[in-house]
N, C-alpha and C positions, 0 to 999 in steps of 0.2 A: 504494500500500500504506499503511496506517495505520501510523505510527510515534510512538513516545514520546519520552522524554528519553534520548537516547544519548550514550555518551562513547566516545572512542578513547584509551586510556591510552597514556603514554609507552612508544615502542618497540612497540607492538602494531601488527598490522594487522587488527584485528576491532574492528568497534564494539559496544557493550555497551548494552543497553536496561536503564537503571536506573530506569524510570519507576515500578516496583512491586517490592516485596519486597527493597528494598536494607537490608542490616543491617550491623552490625559484629559482630566475634567477640572477646569480652572474655576475659582470663585471669583467673581466680579465685586462680592461685597454685599452687604444687608442694608437696605433702605427702610425706615420707618417714616412715611411720608404725611406731611401736614397739607390739606388742601385750601384753596382759595377759590372764590367764585362759586357759581351755581350753574346748571344746565344739564342737559341729558348726554352730552359727550363732550367732557370738559378735558383738555390736555394739560397736564402739569409735568414738567421736566425737572429732574434731580441729577445732581453728579453722582457717578459710581466711586467707590472706592478705588477700583481698578479700572482702567479703561479695557474696552473690548479690542480684540485683534483681528474682529471680523469673522470670527468662527461662527459655529452654529449655536443660538442663543437658547439657554435653558432658564425658564423664569418659574420659581417655586413661591407661590404666594403662601405665607402662613396665616394671613388674614385679609380676605377679600370683600369684607362687609363691615360697615360701621353703622349702627342705628342709635339715634339721638335718644337719651333718656326722656321719658315722657310720662305726665301724670294720666290717670285713668279717664281724663276728660280731654286729653290732647291727641294730636295726630304726630307722631314722631316722624322726622325726616331722615333720611336714608342716603348713604353714600355706597357705591357699588363698583367694583373693579371690573372695567370692561376688556382692557388689553394692554399688554405692556411690550416695548420693545427698546432695542439699544442701538446706538451708534456713536463710536468711538467712547467718550467718556461720560455719556449722558444716558440716562433712563427716562423714556417718556411712557407715562401711564395715560390711559383715557379712562373716564369713569363717569357714571350716573351720579350726580352730585349735588344735594340739596341740604347738607350740614357742614358748611365750610368751617374753617379755622379751628380744627380739632387736631391736637397733636397725634402722630401715630395712627393716623386713619387707617392707613393700609401698611403691611408688613410684608415685605418682599425680599426673597434671597434670590441673587443673580449669579449665573453661571454660564460657560460656555464650553464647547468642544472644540478647540482649535482646528484650523483646516490641516490637511495632509500637506506635508512638505517635502519637494525632492530630495533625495539623499545623495551625497556625493562620495561618501566614504563610510566605513562601519559595516556593521550586519545590515544585510538586505531586508528591510520591512516595508513593504509596499502599501499605498495608501494610508500612510502613518505618520505619525509625529516623528520629527528628526530630533531624536532625544539628545544627540550630541550637542544641539545648538541652544538648548533651553538655558538661559542665565538667570531668570527670575524664580527664586525658590517659591516664592507665594503662588505662582501659577501651576504649582505640582498637583496632582490629584491621581490616586491609585487606589485599587481595591483593597481594603484592609480587613474585610470581614465578611463572610458568608455563613448562613445558617439554614434550616429550615424548621420552623416553629410553629405551635398553636397558640392562639390567643382567645382568651375568654375575659374580656375587661380590659387589661392592659399588659405590655410587655416593655421593658426599658432596654435601650442599646446599651450593651457591656460598657463600663468607665473605660475599658482598656482601648477601646477604639480611639484612635489619634484624632483630635479636633473635632468632637462630636457636634460641636457648636456650627462648624461650616460643612459638615458632610451632606452627601446626597444619599437617601435611602430609596434603592429600587426594589420593587417588591413584585411577585406573581402568586397568584393563589385562584380558587375557583369558589366564589360566593356571590351570587346575584341578588342578595337581600340584606346581608349584615356587611356595612360598609368599613374600610380601614381608614383611621385618620392618624396622621403624625403630627403630635404636638412637640414643636421645636423646643419650646420653654421647657420641657421637663424630660426630653429626650425618650418619650413614649409613643409606641403605636398602640392605639386603642380601638377597639370595637364599640359599635352603639346599636341600641335596639330601642323598643319602648317608644316609638315615634307618636303616641296618643298622649304622653305623659305632658304634666303642665310645664316642663321646662323644655319640651319639644323632643327630646331623646334622654336615653340612660345609658351609662357605659355597662356595657356587657353583650354577650352573645358569641358563641363560639364559632371561629373561623380556623381551619384546619389546614396543615399542609402549606403553610407560606413561605415561600423561597425568598430570602432576604440577600441582598448584596450591597454593602455600604462602601462608598467611594469618599474616602478622606481627602481634604483639599489642603494644600500649603504645608505639605509634610515631604520630607526627604525620605527616600526610601532606604531601608537598611541592608546591610551586608547579610546575604542569606545565613541562617543560623548554624548551618551545617559547615559552613566555610567553603561550600562548593556551590557552583551556579554561576550567572552570567551577570556581569555589571556593565554600564556605560556611564561614563563621566563626561562632563562636558569639559571646556577649556580650562575652566577654573578648579578642575579636579573635584567638582561635587558630583556625587552620584545622582543621575537622572533617570536611570533605568536598573531595576534590580530583579532578580528572579524570586526574590523573596515576597514580592507583592505583585500580583498581575497588574497590567495595564487596562484601560477601558477598552474594551473591544467593541466598537461602533461601526456598522455598515450602512448608516443612513436610516435605520429605522425609526419611524416618527408615530405619537398619537396626535391627532388633529381635533382639537375641540374646538366647536364652532360657538360663537357668542349667542347667547339666549337672555332675554330679559321678560319674564312673564308675570303679569297680573292675573288672579284667579280668585273666585270666590268659591271654587270648590275645593277638592283635594290639592294641596299645595307639591304633593309628590309627584317627581317625574324622573323616568329611567330613560336615558339616551345613549345607546351604545355607539362607540367609536371604535372602530377596528383599527389595529396597528397596520402602518402601510410602510412598505420599503422591504428590504432584505433582512428579515428576521422571523425565526421559525417559532420561538418561544419568548414573546415580549415581555419585558419587565418594565413597569411604568413606576416613574418617579414619585413617590408621595408627597402631595401637597395638597392644599386647599383652593380648589379651584373655581369656587363661588359660594353660594350659599343657598339654602332651601328651609322652609319653616315646616314646624312640626304640625301636626292635625289638631291638636288642641286650639279650641276657640273661647277666648274669655268672654265675659258678659259685663262689657262697659258700654260708656258712652259712644266709643268707636271699639267695635269689636276687633280685637288682636289676635295673632298667632304667634308662639316663640320662634325666634330666629336661630338656625343652626349653621354651624360653618360647615361646609360641605368636606366629606370623605370621598372615598372611591370604592365603587363595586367592580367586580372582574369576573367575565364569564368567557371562557375559551381565550381568544386573543382580542378581545374586545373590554373596554372600560367605559363606566359611566360615573359622573359625579352624582353624589346622593347626601343627604342630611346626615350630619353626624354630631360633632361637639356643639352643645347649647352655648350660645353667644351671650346669654344672660339679657337679652332684651327682645322687645315685641313689636312688630309692626301693624298697623291698622289695615289689615288685608283687603277691606274694600276701596282703599285708596291708594295703596302702595304695592309696589311689585313684592311676590311671595317666594320668588327663587330667580337665581340667575347663574350663568356660567360664563366665565370670562372665555373670550376667543383666545387660543394660544396652540402653539405646536410645540411639543416636548419631545426630544429624543427618547428612544427605548434602548435598551440592550437586550441581549439573548441569553435567556438562562441556560441553552445549551452550552454554552461557552464556559459556564462555571459550576455546573452540576453534572 
């Protein structure tokens, strides 16, 4: 059988072919954004911590909705994230925006998969990052953890994972009714159910057989623990590739979430499956909160309200859907305000077959 350049990472029992499509995943930083002005499609631009190099953008919102606290006799205003894009050192978001001047309205982590580079020397790795030329350590991003887990409530990323605060968690599972939600503040992946409860949802519900791959960013790969393996160093002598940690294998697979913003006096629940596109057999999706959706409970007030939930993700086969998950601790007057939204965004997906 024809083989390419393969590595066996530290502690793994699987060899990984890194001959082609080996990339890093770079963090561009975290933005907690305060809005000004009002309107249905307001543009807001803020500086990134690190500029984009023109690679494939990965937007992972931690919070994509903000609801004004309001009394029982008031109609709360709402801010909803519509889209995000980067150009150079600038992040631009568009939002449905009717509650301005609130600090940390949206909370977004930005990453990118740098473009492949032609290699003029070293090991031949095709359609890949040129590891010999990377000079900025903050751009490094490698696979540092993998596992298959069951969750019924909450599971916390191990503290041993490097740079948990800026990692990306990719997951693949099978469950079309109980969503997964990643809470970056606590490093927890949670399941949610009880969507008729007064808070809109409650933590719990079993999801089994979840394949997890964690990519840590801003970390320098170590020398293999055995003392044997492959290292690539840049001109400064810094290790930029090590067989101790696998690179990000990305062949162009994407999940494309179309924007929607819905009003409804009926059920606020909505499942809209989005199939993975591109060269990927068993797609793994980056966990984030790509919208919001109300719970079923309806309060009896002057203006009837439903509880707001940050969206998690459902997965069935090679498709994903946003779905209500963690309670946001606020309510919308559902006869006057949107009850669900999904930001329009395309996110890269990796292939489980490369890592398991």
